[in-house]
C-alpha positions in Angstrom: 47.4 -10.2 -11.8 43.7 -10.1 -10.9 42.6 -7.4 -8.4 41.5 -8.6 -5.0 37.9 -8.0 -4.3 36.2 -7.3 -1.0 34.9 -10.4 0.7 31.1 -10.8 0.9 30.3 -7.4 -0.6 31.9 -5.5 2.2 30.6 -2.1 3.3 32.5 0.9 4.5 31.1 4.0 6.3 32.9 7.2 5.7 32.5 9.9 8.4 34.1 13.0 7.0 33.5 16.4 5.5 31.9 17.2 2.2 33.7 20.0 0.4 31.8 21.9 -2.3 34.7 23.3 -4.4 37.6 20.9 -4.8 38.5 17.2 -4.8 38.9 16.5 -1.1 37.5 14.3 1.7 34.3 12.5 0.7 34.5 13.5 -2.9 37.9 11.7 -3.2 37.2 8.7 -1.0 33.8 7.7 -2.3 34.7 7.1 -5.9 37.9 5.2 -5.0 36.2 2.8 -2.6 33.2 2.3 -4.9 35.6 1.5 -7.7 37.2 -1.1 -5.4 33.7 -2.8 -5.2 32.7 -1.7 -1.7 29.3 -0.7 -0.6 30.1 2.9 0.4 28.0 4.9 2.9 28.6 8.3 4.2 27.9 10.5 7.2 29.0 14.1 6.5 30.5 15.8 9.5 30.2 19.2 7.9 29.5 20.9 4.6 32.5 23.1 3.7 32.4 25.7 0.9 36.1 25.2 -0.2 39.5 24.2 1.0 40.7 26.0 4.2 43.9 27.1 2.5 42.0 29.8 0.6 41.6 31.6 4.0 38.0 32.4 3.4 35.4 29.6 3.7 32.1 28.6 5.1 31.3 25.6 7.3 28.0 24.1 8.1 28.1 22.0 11.3 26.1 18.8 10.8 26.2 17.5 14.4 22.5 17.5 14.9 22.0 15.6 11.7 24.7 13.1 12.8 22.9 12.6 16.1 19.6 12.0 14.4 21.1 9.7 11.7 22.9 7.5 14.2 19.6 7.2 16.2 17.8 6.1 13.1 20.5 3.7 11.9 20.6 2.1 15.3 16.9 1.6 15.4 17.1 0.0 12.0 20.0 -2.2 13.2 22.3 -1.1 10.3 25.8 -2.4 10.3 29.0 -2.0 8.3 32.3 -3.9 8.0 34.5 -0.8 8.4 34.3 2.8 9.4 36.8 5.5 8.5 36.6 8.8 10.3 38.1 12.1 9.2 37.5 15.8 9.9 35.4 16.3 13.0 34.2 19.9 13.8 33.5 19.8 17.6 33.9 17.9 20.8 30.2 17.0 20.8 30.5 15.6 17.3 33.7 13.7 18.2 31.9 12.1 21.2 28.9 11.0 19.1 31.2 9.5 16.5 33.5 7.8 19.0 30.5 6.3 20.9 29.0 5.0 17.7 32.3 3.6 16.5 32.7 1.8 19.9 29.3 0.2 19.5 30.1 -1.0 16.0 33.5 -2.2 17.0 31.9 -4.4 19.6 30.0 -6.1 16.8 33.2 -6.7 14.8 33.4 -3.5 12.7 37.0 -2.4 11.9 37.6 1.3 12.8 40.1 3.5 11.0 40.7 7.0 12.3 42.4 9.8 10.3 42.7 12.5 12.9 42.4 15.4 10.5 43.5 18.6 12.2 47.0 19.7 11.2 49.7 19.7 8.6 53.0 21.3 7.7 53.9 21.9 11.4 50.7 23.6 12.5 47.1 23.1 13.3 44.5 23.9 10.7 42.4 27.1 10.7 39.9 26.8 13.7 41.7 23.9 15.3 43.0 24.3 18.9 44.5 22.3 21.7 41.0 21.4 22.6 40.7 19.8 19.1 43.8 17.7 19.9 42.3 16.6 23.2 39.1 15.3 21.8 40.8 13.8 18.8 42.9 11.6 21.1 39.6 10.2 22.5 38.5 9.3 19.0 41.8 7.6 18.3 41.3 5.5 21.5 38.4 3.6 19.9 40.3 2.9 16.6 41.9 -0.3 15.3 44.2 1.7 13.1 45.0 5.4 13.3 46.6 7.2 10.3 47.9 10.7 11.4 50.4 12.7 9.3 53.7 13.7 11.0 52.3 17.0 12.3 49.2 15.4 13.7 51.2 12.6 15.3 53.4 15.1 17.2 50.3 17.0 18.4 48.6 13.8 19.5 51.7 12.7 21.4 52.4 16.2 22.7 56.1 15.5 21.9 58.6 16.8 19.3 56.3 19.7 18.3 58.5 22.1 16.3 61.0 19.4 15.2 61.1 19.0 11.4 62.9 15.6 11.6 63.3 12.9 14.2 66.1 10.4 14.8 65.4 6.7 14.9 64.9 6.6 18.7 62.6 9.6 18.7 60.5 8.1 15.8 60.1 4.8 17.7 59.1 6.7 20.8 56.5 8.7 18.8 55.0 5.4 17.5 55.0 4.0 21.1 53.2 7.0 22.5 50.5 6.9 19.8 50.0 3.2 20.2 49.5 4.0 23.9 46.4 6.1 23.0 44.5 2.8 22.4 44.7 1.8 18.7 46.1 -1.6 17.8 48.1 -0.3 14.9 49.6 3.1 13.9 50.5 4.5 10.5 52.3 7.9 10.4 52.5 9.5 7.0 54.7 12.3 5.7 57.2 11.4 8.3 60.8 12.8 8.4 63.3 10.5 10.0 67.0 11.5 9.8 65.8 14.0 7.1 64.5 11.1 5.0 60.8 11.2 4.0 59.0 8.0 5.0 55.9 6.4 6.3 56.3 4.7 9.6 54.2 1.8 10.8 53.5 -0.1 14.0 51.7 -3.3 13.4 49.8 -4.4 16.5 49.3 -7.9 15.2 53.0 -8.6 14.7 54.2 -6.1 17.4 56.8 -4.8 14.9 57.5 -1.4 13.4 58.6 -0.7 9.8 59.8 2.3 7.9 58.8 2.7 4.2 60.9 5.4 2.5 59.9 7.4 -0.5 61.1 10.2 -2.8 59.4 13.6 -2.8 58.1 15.1 -6.0 58.2 19.0 -5.7 54.5 19.5 -6.0 52.1 19.8 -3.0 48.4 18.9 -3.5 45.5 19.1 -1.1 43.6 15.9 -0.5 46.5 13.5 -0.9 45.8 12.3 2.7 42.3 11.3 1.7 43.6 9.6 -1.4 46.1 7.6 0.7 43.5 6.7 3.3 41.0 5.4 0.8 43.5 3.2 -1.0 45.0 1.9 2.2 41.7 1.0 3.8 40.4 -0.5 0.6 43.4 -2.8 0.3 43.6 -3.6 4.0 39.9 -4.6 4.1 40.6 -6.9 1.1 42.9 -8.9 3.3 46.3 -7.4 2.4 48.8 -6.9 5.3 49.1 -3.6 6.9 52.5 -3.0 5.4 51.5 -4.0 1.9 48.3 -1.9 2.0 50.4 1.1 3.1 52.9 0.6 0.3 50.2 0.3 -2.4 48.7 3.5 -1.1 52.0 5.3 -1.1 52.8 4.1 -4.6 49.5 5.2 -6.0 49.7 8.7 -4.3 53.2 9.1 -5.8 51.9 8.2 -9.2 49.0 10.6 -9.0 51.3 13.5 -8.0 53.7 12.7 -10.8 51.0 12.6 -13.4 49.5 15.9 -12.2 52.5 17.8 -11.0 52.1 20.6 -13.7 48.4 21.2 -12.8 47.9 24.8 -11.9 45.5 24.9 -9.0 46.8 22.2 -6.7 44.7 23.4 -3.7 41.7 21.8 -5.3 43.2 18.3 -5.3 43.6 15.7 -7.9 40.7 14.9 -10.3 40.8 11.3 -9.2 37.9 10.1 -11.3 40.2 10.2 -14.3 42.6 7.8 -12.7 40.4 5.1 -11.1 41.5 2.4 -13.6 45.1 2.9 -12.4 44.3 1.7 -9.0 46.2 -1.6 -8.5 
C-alpha cells in the first residue's frame, strides 16, 4: 500500500522544548514529520539540558525569543497548516502561544495541544496548580487535545489519585475535557477497568471510542512525543481521528518492543533508525 502524502506540501509548526541530551520533544518530532514529507518549522519554548527525570537539569526560558519571533512572523504574514504545542514554561509564554494559535486558527490552521506537565500520577518537576490553570487556557484554543491519563485528571480536576476509572467515570472525564473548548479529545495511557487503553472523543461524529492495548514492561521517555508526531502526521494526511490514533499506538508499541532491552531508557528511542518503519 502506498503511503499517503500531505496535501499541497503541508506545513506544521512545532512549539515545544529542545532537549540537549536525549531523544525527546523537538528532536523526536522533527525527523518523523519531515520523513512524512511535511514542511516542519519550530518555535522552541525552552532549551533544556537533559530529561527532568535525572533530577538535576538546566532550563533556558525562551519567552522573549518567542514574543519577538511571533512579532516578526506576523509582520511577514507567515502561515502554517497545523500547529502542535507541547511543554510551555510559564503563564506568559502560554498566553503568547495561545493568542498566536487563536489568530492562526481563525485563518484555518489546525491546532493540536499536548498539555505536557505530568505523568505517572504526579506533576513534573517545577509544575504546579498554576501550570494546570494556564494549560487549560491553551487547551481552549485547540481543535484536538492529547493529554495522557495523569494530565487529563489534572485538567479536569477530577479522579486525581485514582489509578483506574470505570466506564462511567472515563466518559465523564472525556466530557469535562471536551468542555474546555477543544473539538476532539485523545487521552493516552488511560486505565479503564484496569485495562490500558487510549480513549477518544471525536467532535465531528460526537462519538467516543476506546482503543485497548497490551503493555510491554519497559518505560521510555519521549513516547508521548513519538505518539503525537505520528498521530498528527496521519491526521493531517486526511486519516480519521480514530485511524490516526491507532496507527500512532501501533508504531509506539513497535518501537518499545524493538528497543525494550536498551539500557538508558530515560534518553528515549533513537527514532532516526526506524523512520522507514513508519506506515
